[in-house]
N, C-alpha and C positions, 0 to 999 in steps of 0.2 A: 569292624576292627578299628581301634583308635590309631590315629597317627602318632608317630614317635615324637615325643616332646623335645623341644630344644630349650636352651637357656633363655629365661624370661628377662626382657629388658626392664629397666626401672620406669615402667609405663605410668604407674600411679603418680609419680612425681611430676611428670610432664602434664598430666591432666589439670593441675592447679593453674597452669597458664594457657589452657586450651582456648583457642579462638578459631572461628570458622576459616580464617585465612591461613592458619598454621598447618604445614604439611607434617602431620603426625602419622607415623607408620602404624598399620593395623597390628594389634597385639595378637599373640597366640592364645590368650585367655578370653573367653566370652564375657566374663564379668568386666574386664577392663574395657572391652569394646562397647558393652552396653552402657557403662558409665559415661564414656566419651559421647556416644550418640545422644543419650538423654540430656547431657549438658549442652550440646550444640543445639538440640531441638527442645530446649526448655520452654514450657508453657505452650506447647503445640499439642492440642487435644486430639488431632487427627493422626498423630504418629502411633504406629503399632509396632511393638517389639514382642516377638513370640518365640519362646523356646520350644524345641522339639528334638526327637531322636531321629536323625536322618539315617535312612537305610536300616532302621530298627535298632541301631547300636551306637551311632556316632552323635554326640551332643552337638547341636547346631542352634543357630538363632537367625530369624528372618526379620528384617526391618523394612517398613514401607509406610507411605502416607495413604491412609484409607480412602481419601477422596479422589486419588489419582489413578488407582489401579482398576483393572477389569476384574470384577469379583468372580465371574463365571470362569474366566481363563485362569485365575489364581487357584480356584478350588479344583477344577478338573485337569488343567494342563500343567500345573506346577506342584501343588501339594500332593496330589495322588501319586505321581511318579517318585516324589521325594520320600514318601513313606513306605514304598515297596522295599521288602527286606532282602530279596535275592540279589546278592552282589558279591563279586570276588573280593579277596582281601585287599585292603588299601593301606599301603605303607609309606606313601609320599604324596606331596602336593600335586605332582604331575599326574599320578594315577587318579587322584581325586578329580582333577579337571577332566581327564579323559572319561571317567565314569559319568560325570555330570553332562558332558557333551553327548555321550551315548544315550543317557536317559531322556534328554530334552532335545534330541536331534530333530524331531518332527514338530517342535513348537517354537523354541527360541534358543539360540546359542548363548551360553553365559560369557560375560566379559570379566576379565580379571581386574580386581581393584586392589591397590596397594596402600593407599593413604586415606586418612579420614576426610581430607578436603575433597578428594574425588568421590568418596562415599556419600558425603553430604550433597554434592552436585548430582549424583545419580538418583538419590532419593527425591530431591525436589523436582527432578525431571520426570517423576512418575515411575521409576524403576524399583524393583524389589532387590534388596541386597541380602545375600546369604553369608553368614559367618559360621565357620566350623572350628570346633575346639582343636587346639594344637596346630592350626594352619595359619601361617603368617600372611595370608591373602584372603580376600573375600571375592564373591562372585555376584555380578549384577545381572538381573533378568528383566528384559523390557516387557512388562505386563501392563502397559499403559491402557487406560480406558480411551476408547475411540469417541471423542467428543465431536460427532459428526452432525450435519444437518443436510436437508435435501439440496441438490444442486439446482437452485432456482435460477431463472433468467435475471441478469443484472438489471435493476430498475433504472439506472442512470445511462445504460448503453443498450437500450432495447432496439431490436431490428425486426424488419418484416420477413426477411429471408436470411437464414443463417442458424447456427446452433442456438439452443434455448437454455443452456446451462452456463454457469459462471463459477469463478473461484469461491471458496468458502474459507473459514477461519483455520482450517487444518492444513498445515504446510505440506505434509506427505501426500494428501489427496490432490492439492494444487499441482505438485510436481508430477503426480501420476497423470493428471489431465494434459500436461504438456508432453509427457512421454508418450501418451496415447496418440498424439498428433505427429510427433517427430520421432519416428522409430529408427534411430540411428545411434550407434555407440559414440559418435562424434559429439553428441549432446552431453556436455560436461556439467557437473554440479559440484560446487565447493561450499562446505558448511562453515559458518562463523557464528559468533554470538556477540551480543551487545547488551550493556546494562549490568552494572555490578550487582544489583539486587534482582532484577527480573531475569537476567541471563537468557534473553530472548534469542531463539534460534533463527538464523538468517541463512538463506541459501542463494548463492550466486549461480546463475544458469547462463550458459553460452554455448555456441557451436564452435568446436575447435576448427582451426584453419579458415574460419569465416570471420569471427569476431577478432578485433584487434587485440593483441596481447597487451599492449600498453594501456588500453582502456580497461581491460579486465584487472590488470595489476593496480591501476589507479583506484578502481572501485573497491578492491580488497583493502588497499591502504587507507582509504577514507573511512570505511566501516570499522576497521581495526582501531582507528584513532578516535572513535566515539567515546567520550568520557562522561557518562551519565549514570545515575542510579538505576533508571528504568527506561526501557524502550518498549512502549505498550502498543504501538501501531506503526505501520509503514510511513505515516506522515512524519514521525520523528526523524526517520532515516532520510526521507526526501529533503527535509529542511537542513539537516546537518551535513549532507555530502554534496549538495548542489553547488555549482560554481558561483551563483549570484543569489544568495538568500534574501537580499533586500529588493529584488526585482519582482514586480507583480506578475510577470509572465512565467509560466511553468517551463523550466528547463529540464524537468524530468516528468515523464508521462506516467500516470497511474491508471491502470485498467483492471477490470474484473472479468474480462473475456479471455478464455484460453486461446481462441483463434487469433485474437489481436496480439497476444503475447507470443504465440508461435510464429506468426508472420513476421514480427519484429526480430525474433531470433534468426530467422532465415535471412533477413536483410543485414545481419552482422551486428545487431545490437545485443545488449546484455540485460537480463531480467534479474530482479532482486525480489525474492520471496521472503516474507516475514511471517513467522508462526503467530497465529492469533489475528491476522489481518486478511480480509478477502481481496485486498488491493495489491496488485503486483506492479512494481516499479519497472519502467522501461527507460533505458538510456543508452547512448545519447539520443536526443530528439531535436527537431528543428521547429521553427515557427509554424510551418505548414502542417506538421503532424497534428496540431490541435484542431484542424478543420477536416480531418479524415476520419471516416467511419469504417468499421469492418465490413459493413454492407456494401461499400463502394466496389469491393472486389467480387461480389456475388451477383451483380446486375450488369446489364449492358453498359459498355464503356461510355456510350454517348449520353445516356441518362445520368450516369455517375458524374461525368464531367459537368453536365448542366447543374446538378445538385451542388457540386463544389463551388461553381461560380455564384450560385445563389447564396451559399453560406458566406463567401467573401463579401458579397454586396451587402447582405444584411448585417454582417459583423461591422462593416463600416457605418451602417445606419445606427447600430446599437451604440457605437462609440461617439458619433458626431451629430446625430439628428437633433437632440435637444440644444446642442451648442449652435448649430446652424440656425435653428428657430430663434434663439435668443439674440444672436448677432444680427440677423436680418431685421427682426422686429424692433430692435433697439437702435441700431446704427445705420442700416442700409435699407430703409423702407422703399427707396427708389427701385430696388431690384424686384419688388413685388408688383404684379399686375394691379391696375387700378381697382378693378372689381373685387379682387381678393383683398386688397388693402382696406376697402370700405367694409367688407365682411368681417375682417379681423378687428377693425376698430370698433365696430358695433358689438362684437362679442366681448371685447375687453373694456367696454365703456364703464361698466359698473365695478370692475375689478380694482381694488385699492392698491395692489402690489405690482411692482415691475415684473418683467418676464422672468428674470433670474430667480426671484423669490417664488413665483408660481412653479417654475420647473423644479426647484429644489424641494418644495413641499410635496409635489406629486412623485418625484423620483424617490425620495426617502420613504414616503408612504407605500409606494409600490414594492420597494425592497423589504420593508417591514412585513407587508402582507405575504410576500413570497417566503420569507423566513418563517413566518407563523404557519404557513401551509405545510412546510417541511417538518417542523417540530411537533405539530399536533398529530393525533392519530390519523391515519390515512383517510378513512371515510369522512372525518370531520374536516381535515386540513384542506382538501380540495374545495369543499363547500365554503369554508371561511374565505379562501383566496378569491373565489369568483364572486360570491355574494358581497363580501367586504368591498371589493373594488367597485362593483356596480353601485352599491348603496352610498359609499363615501363619495365617489365621483359625482353622482347625480345630486347628492345633497350639497356638495361644495359648489357646484355650478348654480343651483337654485339660490344658495345663500350669497352669491356674488363674490365668493372668496377667490375662485379661479375661473378661468374661461374654458369653454368646451374645446377650444383648439388645443390647449396644452394637454388635455386628457387624450386627445387623438395622438399627439406627438409621443407622449409617454407610453401609450398602449403599443404603438408601432415599435418603439424602442424595446419594450419588454418582450414582445413577440420575436423581434430580431435576435435578442440574446438567447432565446430558446432554440434557435436553429443551429447554434454552435454545439457540436457533439461532445467536445471536451469541457467538462465542468471547470477545470483550472483556467482554460483560456477564456471562458465566459466570465469568470470572476475577475480576471485581469482587465477585461474590457469594461466591466461595470465599475471598477475602481478608477480607471483612467477617465471615464466619462465626467466625473465631477470636477477635476481640475480644468478640463477643457471647457466646461460650462462657465467656470469663473473667468477664464481667459477671454472667452467670447463676450461675457458681460462687461469686461473691462476694456478690451481693445477691439471688439468686433471680429470680423473675419480675419483681420490681421493677427489677432491673438490666437484664433483657432489655427491659423496656418503655422504660427510659431510653435504651438503645442504639438501639432501633428509632426512637425519637423523634429522636435525634441524626442518624440516617441520613436520616430524612424531611426534617429541617431542611436538611441538606446538599444533598439532591436539589433542594429548592425554590430554593435559592440558586445553583444551577449555571446557566450560560449556555453556549450553543453559538453563537458568532458573533452574539451579541445575542439569540438566541431562548431563552426560558425552557425549561429542561430538562424540566419536568413538564407543559408545555402539551400538550394542550388541557384538562387538568384543573385546573392551577394555573399561570397564570390560565385561566379557563374560556373555551373557544372552540368554539362549536357546530359550525363547519365541520369541525373535526377529530375530533369525537366518533365519527363513523361509521366511522373507521378506526383506532380506538384500543382500547377495551375489546371491540369487536366488529368484524367485517368486514361492513359493510352491503352490500346489493346494489348493483350498478353503477348502477342507475336512481336511487339516492339520492345516491351519491358524485359530485356534480356540481361542487363548488367546491373550490378548493385551500385549503390552510392559509394563513391571513392573515399568519402570521409569515414565510413563505417566498416567497409570491408578490409580484410587483412592485407 
């Protein structure tokens, strides 16, 4: 039975000025709605507009993007119930909605749509929109295709002991992985979107009564203030909402591990999930968070503490070892034992370049080889990195371009950078290494000391959503010391960090 028709608005006149941003109410005539949809989605070959008789007698129209819907669910779960003819008389829009909810109660509930702007948004999000003749409203059904892939172990955060799966590009599945670990109704999720063209879905996740409300509100405010055409990956958001976008140090942590994200939420932090990205942003974070691994909490606390000190030591080597070598060999030869001085002099006798040029050549070459190993296919990339370093290094020494000593220094520096579990922190140390080398080549150890002091001053002045970056050491916080320089036993780590808890 057809719905009772009402007076038709001058819909056709408004179509002449139709824009995707204009809120144009849905018409009661299918022809007007079809004209509006085809005009908004002009030159879209994947748009499907299909007329049919709903419930055997009611003229209707379905609109969707063919590449975004689940074909099997559309045929069996949507079209088949829609074409069934047994239905009581329908005389109003409310009765129509009740009948649709009854027909699709076991599949998906319809959402009421009132404007063309909302209709376009639903369609580009992968939903199917149903228009009914004489009805001033449409109905949207979420029949999205599940673009999933296996839950593989994160390659950048591999562990010996711990879960073997990581986040993927589907935000709903990433949220389910967190829900699987934190089974509490206090885990809150708030959805936003960013990008005027991409309309990327973003979910803010936090635990109520643990996370600071001021931090949650500030995260929402900054995300809502993003003014860009597209947000294609979480890296966009990380750079746009962080406190210090021009600092090399990461003031927002990105992780692909659900256990790391869940543990951070328990500590009172906030997670930001981005649809289309396997990386989840954690904030606020401190400097020490960049040297912590999820595996630290799965092993004996004594061994985990030893590993942390090892990371701190080799992170210092990764930052300063080439600079120390340049400063000592150029300005402070008296600090080197005599036998070692003679050995270094013999090795550098045929080298035409000063130590700073040697170091820069090898450091830049090493960074280039590492980048090439990442960009090339995995089976080839590892071979290129290892063989390239051996061949180029050996050939350079035999040609007298560089000394064997600088190869040892650069190799130890490269290995030291691999010990840092956070890629963002490792990149920051790699960037700082070069200005420290230039200061050491210009002023010796005094220049290196000035550079390290400047780095320390910069770190102390950094903030991550209001949290001091060097806490709990600067300022001192006794609650956080047990999980910073060491990994204390669980019996001792009873209190949360005062800067993140509510």
